[in-house]
PLY file of the C-alpha trace (Angstrom):
ply
format ascii 1.0
element vertex 260
property float x
property float y
property float z
element edge 259
property int vertex1
property int vertex2
end_header
-68.08 29.85 -27.25
-64.89 27.76 -27.33
-63.30 30.07 -24.78
-66.35 29.67 -22.54
-66.15 25.89 -22.78
-62.45 25.92 -21.94
-63.06 28.27 -19.01
-65.88 26.12 -17.64
-63.77 22.97 -17.98
-61.13 24.23 -15.53
-61.73 22.93 -12.03
-62.06 25.62 -9.31
-59.86 23.40 -7.14
-57.11 23.49 -9.79
-57.43 27.25 -10.14
-57.29 27.77 -6.38
-54.27 25.48 -5.99
-52.45 27.17 -8.89
-52.96 30.63 -7.41
-51.77 29.39 -4.01
-48.61 27.89 -5.52
-47.96 31.15 -7.40
-48.49 33.15 -4.20
-46.09 30.85 -2.36
-43.38 31.33 -4.97
-43.78 35.11 -4.88
-43.76 35.21 -1.08
-40.61 33.07 -1.06
-38.86 35.74 -3.11
-40.29 38.40 -0.77
-38.88 36.58 2.26
-35.39 36.45 0.77
-35.53 40.16 -0.05
-36.86 41.14 3.39
-34.31 39.06 5.26
-31.52 40.49 3.11
-32.58 44.08 3.82
-32.89 43.44 7.56
-30.00 41.08 8.27
-27.46 42.04 5.63
-28.05 45.79 5.65
-29.26 46.34 9.21
-32.70 47.86 8.59
-35.13 47.61 11.55
-37.80 44.99 10.94
-40.68 47.46 11.41
-39.21 49.82 8.80
-38.73 46.96 6.35
-42.38 45.96 6.80
-43.55 49.56 6.35
-41.58 50.20 3.16
-42.44 46.76 1.77
-46.17 47.46 1.86
-45.87 51.17 1.09
-44.02 50.26 -2.10
-46.57 47.53 -2.81
-49.22 50.24 -2.57
-47.29 52.43 -5.03
-46.89 49.57 -7.50
-50.57 48.76 -7.12
-51.74 52.38 -7.48
-52.35 52.13 -11.23
-54.45 49.03 -10.67
-56.30 50.75 -7.80
-57.03 53.79 -10.00
-58.37 51.54 -12.73
-60.48 49.76 -10.13
-61.95 53.10 -9.04
-64.20 53.92 -6.13
-66.58 51.15 -7.11
-63.86 48.68 -6.14
-64.10 49.92 -2.55
-67.88 49.63 -2.30
-68.54 47.41 0.71
-71.00 46.68 3.48
-68.28 44.96 5.52
-65.87 47.79 6.34
-65.37 46.62 9.93
-64.44 43.14 8.74
-61.92 44.60 6.27
-60.30 46.71 9.00
-60.09 43.80 11.45
-58.65 41.55 8.75
-55.95 44.08 7.90
-55.12 44.64 11.59
-54.54 40.90 11.99
-52.47 40.81 8.80
-50.39 43.81 9.94
-49.64 42.22 13.31
-48.68 39.04 11.49
-46.36 40.98 9.16
-44.60 42.58 12.13
-44.07 39.25 13.89
-43.00 37.57 10.66
-40.36 40.14 9.73
-39.14 40.13 13.33
-38.89 36.35 13.11
-36.92 36.52 9.86
-34.26 38.68 11.50
-34.20 36.59 14.70
-33.98 32.97 13.56
-32.55 31.17 10.50
-34.83 31.47 7.47
-35.29 27.69 7.16
-36.54 27.55 10.74
-38.81 30.57 10.30
-40.37 29.10 7.14
-40.78 25.68 8.73
-42.58 27.21 11.71
-44.82 29.41 9.57
-45.97 26.15 7.98
-48.07 25.58 11.10
-50.52 28.05 9.53
-52.56 25.28 7.77
-53.36 23.84 11.21
-54.92 27.11 12.35
-56.67 27.60 8.99
-58.12 24.08 8.95
-59.41 24.33 12.52
-60.87 27.77 11.82
-62.42 26.68 8.52
-64.20 23.82 10.27
-65.33 25.83 13.31
-66.16 29.22 11.82
-66.67 28.74 8.06
-68.44 25.39 8.52
-66.36 23.80 5.78
-66.30 20.01 5.56
-62.78 18.84 6.34
-61.94 15.27 5.35
-60.05 12.83 7.55
-57.16 12.96 5.07
-56.89 16.75 5.42
-57.02 16.54 9.21
-54.27 13.90 9.16
-52.05 15.89 6.79
-52.54 19.04 8.87
-51.77 17.22 12.12
-48.58 15.76 10.68
-47.49 19.21 9.51
-48.21 20.78 12.89
-46.34 17.99 14.69
-43.37 18.61 12.42
-43.47 22.29 13.30
-43.46 21.46 17.01
-40.45 19.17 16.55
-38.58 22.00 14.83
-39.70 24.47 17.52
-38.57 22.03 20.26
-39.73 24.11 23.25
-38.35 21.40 25.54
-34.75 21.77 24.33
-32.02 23.96 25.84
-31.55 25.72 22.48
-35.14 27.02 22.47
-35.51 30.81 22.35
-38.58 33.02 22.63
-37.74 34.46 19.18
-38.77 31.11 17.67
-42.35 31.89 18.72
-42.52 34.91 16.39
-43.22 32.79 13.26
-45.79 30.74 15.21
-47.58 33.93 16.25
-47.43 35.18 12.66
-48.91 31.87 11.46
-51.86 32.16 13.84
-52.52 35.80 12.94
-52.24 35.17 9.19
-54.51 32.15 9.50
-57.14 34.36 11.15
-56.70 36.93 8.39
-56.95 34.20 5.73
-60.21 32.91 7.19
-61.63 36.42 7.07
-60.40 36.70 3.48
-62.33 33.55 2.57
-65.42 34.87 4.34
-65.18 38.22 2.53
-64.72 36.65 -0.92
-68.09 34.98 -0.53
-69.67 38.45 -0.46
-67.25 40.63 -2.42
-64.78 40.41 -5.28
-61.15 39.40 -4.80
-60.17 42.82 -6.17
-62.05 44.64 -3.39
-60.51 42.46 -0.69
-56.99 43.04 -2.07
-57.57 46.78 -2.49
-58.50 47.27 1.16
-55.44 45.30 2.25
-53.05 47.41 0.18
-54.59 50.72 1.25
-54.93 49.99 4.98
-51.70 48.09 5.67
-49.39 51.04 5.00
-50.76 53.44 7.65
-50.97 50.63 10.22
-47.37 49.59 9.53
-46.37 53.28 9.74
-47.46 53.30 13.39
-45.16 50.35 14.20
-42.26 51.87 12.25
-42.77 55.23 13.95
-42.51 53.63 17.38
-39.20 51.96 16.54
-37.94 54.84 14.39
-38.19 55.28 10.61
-35.22 54.22 8.52
-35.14 55.11 4.82
-33.58 52.34 2.70
-30.60 53.16 0.52
-28.09 51.38 -1.70
-28.64 47.65 -2.11
-31.26 47.65 0.66
-33.37 49.99 -1.45
-33.41 47.56 -4.37
-34.31 44.67 -2.09
-37.19 46.60 -0.53
-38.42 47.75 -3.96
-38.43 44.16 -5.18
-40.20 42.99 -2.02
-42.90 45.64 -2.50
-43.64 44.72 -6.11
-43.72 41.00 -5.37
-45.91 41.54 -2.30
-48.57 43.31 -4.38
-48.64 40.44 -6.87
-48.57 37.77 -4.15
-51.48 39.28 -2.22
-53.63 39.36 -5.36
-52.76 35.72 -6.15
-53.51 34.71 -2.54
-56.90 36.38 -2.55
-57.84 34.76 -5.84
-56.83 31.35 -4.44
-59.27 31.72 -1.53
-61.95 33.03 -3.87
-61.65 29.95 -6.12
-61.70 27.08 -3.59
-62.17 26.12 0.07
-59.63 27.57 2.49
-58.91 24.16 4.02
-58.20 22.77 0.52
-55.85 25.44 -0.87
-53.91 26.10 2.36
-51.76 22.91 2.27
-50.35 24.00 -1.11
-48.70 26.80 0.83
-46.25 24.16 2.11
-44.35 24.55 -1.17
-42.95 27.79 0.26
-40.49 25.79 2.37
-38.58 24.12 -0.50
-38.90 27.29 -2.60
-37.33 29.41 0.16
-34.51 26.90 0.58
-33.98 26.84 -3.21
-33.97 30.64 -3.58
0 1
1 2
2 3
3 4
4 5
5 6
6 7
7 8
8 9
9 10
10 11
11 12
12 13
13 14
14 15
15 16
16 17
17 18
18 19
19 20
20 21
21 22
22 23
23 24
24 25
25 26
26 27
27 28
28 29
29 30
30 31
31 32
32 33
33 34
34 35
35 36
36 37
37 38
38 39
39 40
40 41
41 42
42 43
43 44
44 45
45 46
46 47
47 48
48 49
49 50
50 51
51 52
52 53
53 54
54 55
55 56
56 57
57 58
58 59
59 60
60 61
61 62
62 63
63 64
64 65
65 66
66 67
67 68
68 69
69 70
70 71
71 72
72 73
73 74
74 75
75 76
76 77
77 78
78 79
79 80
80 81
81 82
82 83
83 84
84 85
85 86
86 87
87 88
88 89
89 90
90 91
91 92
92 93
93 94
94 95
95 96
96 97
97 98
98 99
99 100
100 101
101 102
102 103
103 104
104 105
105 106
106 107
107 108
108 109
109 110
110 111
111 112
112 113
113 114
114 115
115 116
116 117
117 118
118 119
119 120
120 121
121 122
122 123
123 124
124 125
125 126
126 127
127 128
128 129
129 130
130 131
131 132
132 133
133 134
134 135
135 136
136 137
137 138
138 139
139 140
140 141
141 142
142 143
143 144
144 145
145 146
146 147
147 148
148 149
149 150
150 151
151 152
152 153
153 154
154 155
155 156
156 157
157 158
158 159
159 160
160 161
161 162
162 163
163 164
164 165
165 166
166 167
167 168
168 169
169 170
170 171
171 172
172 173
173 174
174 175
175 176
176 177
177 178
178 179
179 180
180 181
181 182
182 183
183 184
184 185
185 186
186 187
187 188
188 189
189 190
190 191
191 192
192 193
193 194
194 195
195 196
196 197
197 198
198 199
199 200
200 201
201 202
202 203
203 204
204 205
205 206
206 207
207 208
208 209
209 210
210 211
211 212
212 213
213 214
214 215
215 216
216 217
217 218
218 219
219 220
220 221
221 222
222 223
223 224
224 225
225 226
226 227
227 228
228 229
229 230
230 231
231 232
232 233
233 234
234 235
235 236
236 237
237 238
238 239
239 240
240 241
241 242
242 243
243 244
244 245
245 246
246 247
247 248
248 249
249 250
250 251
251 252
252 253
253 254
254 255
255 256
256 257
257 258
258 259
């Protein structure tokens, strides 16, 4: 009874924000590992993305087996596939961005994602977005545009990769929120882990598979494990609270990436 009272006393908003902060910290470590494997050890970005999620699938296999076939029971298979396709395209652009521009710039530009999430949450999920949230999102997006500086002579097309990843991930996040209204967070995460690897394999096959070795292998292994944990935390964040509420907590990734 006491445990029930304690559980019921925890605000869903607090739970959602906590999971989003945890996901941000884990993804920050993933970004450092991915950039190290690609920039320091010369692995192609598509191969890094493939191995990252293939290893995440391996690390998550015990959990998937425990979840069983019942965890994959769904009436929204098409939505799951579309969501993962958007996420996979975002992963490819994001890893390409990490190897093309400085990590601080890539992270700052990916922070435009709350703008796309907030607009999508209002238009498609019919969430009520307060004036304060709109203002905070607008300020963040304006900051991203200042960092992007498309009007400057130093602007390169590569800087658009993180922006594209932000838009694709925002679309995937909105579909995640929509799915968690109908299905468990475990089911949503399971489909992501299972479907991302074959989709990423297609991209890696086009560019040419590279098998990690030496220090790159350890970085990719670490990225895979952390990715599995981060995706589960992210899904639980969207399951606990409104997408437009939890998304701004993702901004903590910027100082965490700089710190790491």
